[in-house]
N, C-alpha and C positions, 0 to 999 in steps of 0.2 A: 128792581129797586128804584130806578129812575121814574118809572110810571107811577109807582106808589107815592114817591116823594112829590111829584108834580100834582098828583091827585089830592094829597094832603094840603098842599099850598092852595090849590083852587078851592077846596072845601072851606079852609080857614078864611081866605079872602072873601069868599061869597057869604060867609057868616052863617052857614047852614049846619055847623057842627052840633048845634043843639037839637037838630032833628034826626041825628043818627043815633041809633041805640047804643047805650053805654058798653054793652058786651062787644060790639064790633070795634068801637074805639079802643077798648082795652086789648082786644086780640091784636089789632093792628099795631098798637103801641109796643106790645111784647115782641111782635115780629120785627119791628123797627129797631128795638133794643138789641136783638140778636144779630142783625145784619153786619154791623161793624166787626164784632168778634169773629163771626164766620168768615168774612172777607179776609181778615187778618190771618186766620188759620189757613185758608186756601192759598193766599199769596205767599205766606211763609213756607208752606209745603212745596209749592211750585219753585220758589227760589232755592229751597234746600235740594230738591231733586236736580234742578239745573246746575246748582253750584257744585254738585258732585262731578260734573263733566266740565269744570271751569277752565281747564287748560292752564296756561301760564297766567299768573297774576299781572295785571297791567297797572302797577303802582303809580307811575307818573301820570297816566291818563286819569286814574281814579282821583288823584290829588287835584288835578286841573278841574275835573268835573265838580268835586266837592267845593273847591274854592269859588267857582263861578256860581253854582246853584245854591250853596248854603251861605255864602258870604256876599258876593257881588250883587246878585239879584235882590236880596232883601235890603241891602244898603241903597241900591238905586231906587227901589220902591219907597223906602223911607224918605229919600230926598223928594220924590214926587209927591208923597203924602204931605210932607212939610210945605211944599209949594202950593198945593191946591187946598189944603186944610179942610177935608171933608168932615162930616160928623164922626164922633169917636167910634161908634160901632163899625162904620164903613172903613175907617182908617185901620182899625184893628184887624178887620177881616182881610184887607189888602196885605197888611204886613204878615199875617199868619199864612195866607195863601202863597206869598212869595217866599216864605221861610221853610215851608214843609217840603220834604223830599218828594220827587215825582213818583207816581205809581203808574208808569206807562211803559209800553213796549211797542216798538215799531215793527210792523209786519215785515218779515224778511231780514230783520236785523240779527246780529250775533247775540243770542240770548245769554251766553256765558259772560260776555263783556257787560251787557246791560245789567245783569244780576250783580256783577262786581260793583258797578257804579251805584246801583240801588242800595246795596248793603252798606257800602262806605258812606253814602249820603245819609242813610237812616241812622247809622251809628254816630256820625258827627252831628246830626240834628239834635241829639240829646243835649248837646252843649249850645249849638248855634241858635236854636229856636229860643232858648231861654235868654241868651245874650241879646237877640233882636227884640224880644218883647221888653226886656229891661231898657234898651235904648229907646224904644217906642214910648215907654212909660215916662222917660225923662222929658219928652216933648209934648205928650198928650195926657190928659187926665179925664176920667169918665165924667 
């Protein structure tokens, strides 16, 4: 997926998209549109399988993680964005990137704990991303 994305960016920046047949662009666009739902299904399935072996819930650690990742990080980056005042699209991208839950796992880590953190962060992000974008909108306009 990374290779295809980089390839698409290079094609677009080079301005050669007009020389590529329409059926190829159409097929690649359809593949690109399918990748996010497929990744979400794979991640969800893996988290579900791992969560079945979750062991004890680590509620205090989950709350700490959610507060730091879903509240503190976005607020820090909002402060940075307010200080440096980049263009609106760049500022919005920074806020969104700092607000969304991580989709990562460290090799050799405790998968059960990581999955608990991810699930808690994803659930809380339903609220926190909206709040952060609203805060951002109060300071920036397109």
